[in-house]
C-alpha positions in Angstrom: 7.1 -34.0 -9.0 9.7 -31.9 -7.4 10.3 -28.5 -9.0 13.4 -28.0 -11.0 15.2 -25.0 -9.7 16.6 -22.4 -12.1 20.2 -23.2 -12.9 21.6 -19.9 -11.5 19.9 -18.9 -8.3 21.5 -15.4 -8.1 20.5 -14.4 -11.7 17.0 -15.8 -11.2 16.5 -13.9 -7.9 17.8 -10.7 -9.4 15.5 -11.0 -12.4 12.5 -11.8 -10.2 13.3 -8.9 -7.9 13.4 -6.4 -10.9 10.1 -7.9 -12.2 8.4 -7.5 -8.9 9.3 -3.8 -8.9 12.6 -3.3 -7.1 15.0 -0.9 -8.8 18.3 -2.1 -7.4 19.5 -5.6 -6.3 22.8 -6.6 -4.8 24.3 -9.6 -3.0 26.7 -9.6 0.0 28.0 -12.1 2.5 26.3 -12.1 5.9 29.1 -10.2 7.5 30.2 -6.6 7.8 33.7 -6.6 9.1 35.3 -4.5 11.8 35.0 -1.0 10.2 31.2 -0.9 10.4 31.2 -2.1 14.0 33.8 0.4 15.0 31.9 3.3 13.4 28.7 2.2 15.2 30.5 2.0 18.6 32.1 5.4 18.1 28.7 6.9 17.3 27.2 5.3 20.4 30.1 6.0 22.8 29.8 9.7 22.0 26.1 9.7 22.7 25.3 10.8 19.2 22.2 8.6 19.1 20.4 10.9 21.5 17.3 9.2 22.9 17.3 6.3 20.4 18.2 3.8 23.1 17.4 0.8 20.9 20.6 1.5 18.9 22.6 0.6 22.0 20.4 -2.3 23.1 20.9 -4.3 19.9 24.3 -3.0 18.7 25.8 -6.5 18.4 23.0 -7.6 16.0 23.4 -4.5 14.0 27.2 -4.8 13.5 27.1 -8.6 12.8 24.3 -10.1 10.7 25.0 -13.6 12.2 24.3 -12.2 15.7 20.8 -11.4 14.4 20.4 -14.8 12.7 23.2 -17.4 13.0 22.0 -19.3 10.0 22.5 -16.4 7.6 25.1 -17.0 4.8 24.1 -14.3 2.3 22.2 -11.0 2.3 20.1 -9.9 -0.6 19.9 -6.1 -0.5 17.0 -4.5 -2.4 16.4 -0.9 -3.3 13.3 1.0 -4.4 13.7 4.5 -6.0 11.7 7.3 -4.4 13.1 10.1 -6.4 10.9 13.3 -6.2 9.5 15.0 -9.3 10.5 18.4 -8.0 13.3 20.2 -6.2 13.0 19.2 -2.5 14.5 22.6 -1.5 11.8 24.6 -3.2 9.3 24.6 -0.3 11.8 26.0 2.2 11.1 29.5 0.8 7.3 29.2 1.4 7.2 30.5 4.9 3.4 30.1 5.4 3.7 26.4 4.3 5.1 23.4 5.9 7.9 21.3 4.4 7.7 17.5 4.8 10.5 15.2 3.9 10.1 13.7 0.5 9.8 10.1 1.8 6.9 11.0 4.0 4.5 12.7 1.5 2.5 9.6 0.8 2.2 6.0 2.1 4.6 4.6 4.7 7.3 3.0 2.6 7.8 0.3 5.2 4.5 -1.3 4.2 5.1 -1.1 0.5 8.7 -2.3 0.7 7.9 -5.2 3.1 5.1 -6.4 0.8 7.5 -6.6 -2.1 10.2 -8.3 0.0 7.7 -11.0 1.1 6.7 -11.5 -2.5 10.3 -12.1 -3.4 10.8 -14.3 -0.4 7.9 -16.6 -1.5 9.6 -16.9 -4.9 12.9 -17.9 -3.3 11.3 -20.5 -0.9 9.3 -22.0 -3.8 12.3 -22.4 -6.0 15.3 -23.0 -3.8 16.2 -25.0 -0.7 16.5 -22.0 1.6 15.5 -20.5 4.8 15.3 -16.8 5.0 14.2 -13.7 7.0 12.9 -10.4 5.7 13.9 -7.0 7.2 13.2 -3.4 6.7 14.8 -0.7 8.8 12.7 -1.4 11.9 15.0 -4.4 12.5 18.6 -4.1 13.9 20.2 -4.2 10.5 23.0 -1.8 9.3 21.4 -1.6 5.9 23.6 1.2 4.4 26.9 -0.6 5.0 25.3 -3.8 3.7 24.0 -2.0 0.6 27.6 -0.7 0.0 29.0 -4.2 0.3 26.3 -5.4 -2.2 27.3 -2.8 -4.7 24.1 -0.6 -4.5 26.1 2.5 -3.7 28.4 4.0 -1.0 27.9 5.8 2.2 28.5 9.5 1.5 29.9 12.1 3.8 26.4 12.6 5.2 26.4 8.9 6.1 23.5 8.1 3.8 23.7 5.8 0.8 24.5 7.4 -2.6 23.9 5.5 -5.8 25.4 6.2 -9.2 22.0 5.5 -10.8 19.5 6.9 -8.2 21.5 9.5 -6.3 20.2 9.9 -2.8 16.8 8.4 -3.3 16.7 4.7 -2.4 14.6 2.9 0.2 16.4 -0.3 1.3 15.3 -3.7 2.5 17.1 -6.9 3.1 16.6 -10.7 2.9 18.9 -12.8 5.0 19.1 -16.3 3.5 20.9 -19.6 4.1 21.7 -19.7 0.4 25.4 -19.3 -0.4 25.2 -16.7 -3.2 28.2 -15.1 -4.9 28.8 -11.6 -3.6 28.7 -8.6 -5.9 31.6 -6.1 -6.1 31.4 -3.6 -3.3 30.9 0.1 -4.4 33.8 2.4 -3.7 33.5 6.0 -2.4 32.9 8.6 -5.1 32.4 11.7 -2.9 35.9 13.0 -3.7 36.5 16.5 -2.4 32.8 17.5 -2.4 31.4 18.7 0.9 28.0 20.1 -0.2 26.0 17.8 2.1 28.1 18.9 5.1 28.0 22.6 4.3 24.2 22.8 3.7 23.2 21.4 7.1 21.2 24.1 8.9 22.1 22.8 12.4 25.7 21.8 11.7 24.9 18.2 12.6 28.0 16.7 11.0 30.9 16.5 13.4 33.2 15.6 10.6 32.8 13.9 7.1 30.9 10.6 7.6 30.1 11.5 11.2 26.6 12.6 12.2 25.4 13.8 15.6 21.8 12.9 15.5 21.0 15.2 18.4 21.6 18.1 16.1 19.9 16.7 13.1 16.5 18.2 12.1 15.1 14.7 11.2 15.9 13.5 14.7 14.6 16.7 16.3 11.3 16.7 14.5 10.7 12.9 14.5 12.5 10.9 17.1 12.8 13.6 19.8 9.8 13.3 22.1 10.4 16.5 24.2 10.6 20.2 23.4 12.9 21.1 20.6 16.0 22.9 22.1 15.7 26.6 21.6 19.1 26.8 20.0 17.9 24.8 17.0 14.4 26.3 16.5 15.3 29.1 14.1 17.4 26.8 12.0 14.5 24.4 11.5 12.7 27.0 9.4 9.4 25.5 8.1 10.6 21.8 8.2 7.7 20.1 10.1 8.8 16.5 9.5 12.3 15.6 8.6 14.9 17.3 6.4 16.2 16.5 3.0 18.9 19.2 2.6 22.0 17.0 2.7 20.4 14.5 0.3 19.0 17.1 -2.1 22.3 18.9 -2.7 24.3 15.8 -3.7 25.7 16.2 -7.2 25.0 12.5 -7.9 21.3 13.4 -8.0 21.8 14.5 -11.6 21.5 10.8 -12.5 18.4 10.3 -10.4 14.9 9.6 -11.8 11.4 10.1 -10.6 9.9 7.2 -8.6 7.9 4.6 -10.5 6.0 3.3 -7.5 2.6 5.3 -7.1 2.9 5.0 -3.2 6.1 7.0 -3.4 4.6 9.9 -5.3 3.6 12.9 -3.2 0.0 13.5 -2.3 -1.0 16.9 -3.4 -2.2 18.0 0.0 1.2 17.1 1.6 3.4 18.9 -1.0 3.2 22.3 0.7 0.4 22.2 3.3 -0.7 25.5 4.9 0.6 25.9 8.4 -2.6 27.6 9.6 -4.6 24.5 8.7 -2.1 22.1 10.3 -1.9 24.1 13.5 -5.6 23.5 14.1 -5.5 19.7 13.9 -6.9 17.8 16.8 -6.1 14.1 17.3 -8.9 12.8 15.1 -8.2 15.1 12.2 -4.5 14.4 12.5 -5.1 10.6 12.3 -7.4 11.1 9.3 -5.0 13.3 7.4 -2.0 11.0 8.0 -3.7 7.6 7.8 -1.2 5.2 6.2 1.6 7.8 6.5 4.8 7.5 8.5 3.9 10.8 10.0 1.1 9.2 12.0 3.8 7.4 14.1 4.9 10.5 15.9 1.4 11.4 17.0 -0.5 14.7 16.9 1.3 16.5 19.8 4.8 16.1 18.4 3.6 17.0 14.9 1.8 20.2 16.1 4.8 21.1 18.2 6.8 21.1 14.9 4.1 23.2 13.2 4.3 25.8 16.0 8.1 26.1 15.5 7.5 26.6 11.7 4.8 29.2 12.4 7.2 31.0 14.7 9.7 31.1 11.9 7.2 32.3 9.3 7.4 36.0 9.9 3.7 36.1 9.3 1.7 38.0 12.0 -1.5 36.8 10.3 -0.7 33.4 11.8 -0.9 34.7 15.4 -4.5 33.6 15.7 -3.7 29.9 15.1 -0.9 30.3 17.7 -3.4 31.8 20.2 -5.5 28.7 19.8 -2.6 26.5 20.9 -1.5 28.5 23.9 -3.8 26.6 26.2 -3.6 23.3 24.3 -4.0 20.1 26.4 -0.5 19.1 25.5 2.4 20.8 27.4 4.6 20.0 24.4 2.3 22.1 22.1 1.8 24.8 24.7 5.5 25.4 25.0 6.1 25.6 21.3 3.1 27.9 20.9 4.5 30.3 23.4 7.8 30.4 21.6 5.9 31.0 18.3 3.8 33.8 19.8 7.0 35.6 21.0 8.4 35.5 17.5 5.4 37.0 15.8 3.7 39.3 18.4 4.7 42.9 19.0 6.1 43.8 22.4 2.8 45.0 23.8 1.0 41.8 22.7 3.7 39.7 24.2 3.6 41.4 27.6 -0.1 41.2 27.7 -0.2 37.5 26.9 2.6 36.7 29.3 0.7 38.4 32.2 -2.5 36.7 31.3 -1.1 33.2 31.0 1.2 33.3 34.0 -1.6 34.7 36.2 -3.8 31.8 35.1 -3.0 28.3 36.1 0.6 29.0 37.0 1.6 26.2 34.5 5.3 25.3 35.0 5.7 24.8 31.2 4.3 28.2 30.6 6.7 29.8 33.0 9.7 28.0 31.6 9.0 29.2 28.1 8.4 32.8 29.1 11.5 33.0 31.2 
């Protein structure tokens, strides 16, 4: 006997999503309109995507959901709250510790979110005559504009989503479906005259309100950037060793935020404020063990220890010189270069001259010479 579908697909899907564990649910048509496409093209035309070439390669699919999947008629936008249980800015004052972005202090949210999305997708397929596709942010989907159209929040002046209920702390996922579902009312912009997110940025990454230059953003520099961190940004990075939450953390709408319910989004104790001296000595095996199941694992040991060396150089702690010495002849040129910079920040002039002479007289490494000069 055929199943009798619930009388109101939209209400049934919303109720099921909340029961599964999603914190926010919205519905939008499978279209974005010209404004989102124009903003994306402006961003790309000015090269503000840096080395993230995939943003250019699949720009048409990002700016038009039907280019990604022609059958799509509606988009179900789902949000999961990852609100922290502490002030994300607190660790920035702990100079001998590393600061990791709130979202990366436990399991990779992609895995948890996609598992829930697939669970909801199975419910939809079982109860409605529908085809669908499930996406997290690894697909060419402009999820923040879609979330705004679906009523989950609005894109703030920092270009991230802001929610009345959850502030800055929502992970997003989408289900594209052939169902024709009534759209929710789009959320309007409630930033007003506030500019806290723009003013707090350590590297002045915002060209203007709502316009980010990723090449200056600490999240980009410490995660997506595969090369040396430009020297002009190193001091501003402070002890941020993976990402940056500053523009999110200062948003006044966070006064309505709540702590995450999902256990996978609660910080692991060892990643709350890890000691830089211990992170500096990670080899590849130890790095993989420490960050198993974490989004940090994706950038690899060398990029991560590069970031740690920059934080060590900013620490003002001469006691950390020993762990820097251990990295001066690291197998990775990326780590060696960052270690030299860190050594120069912490060592006294005599130590610096002595180390420079010893290293340059050694292998004649081009990376070594470039950092010393």
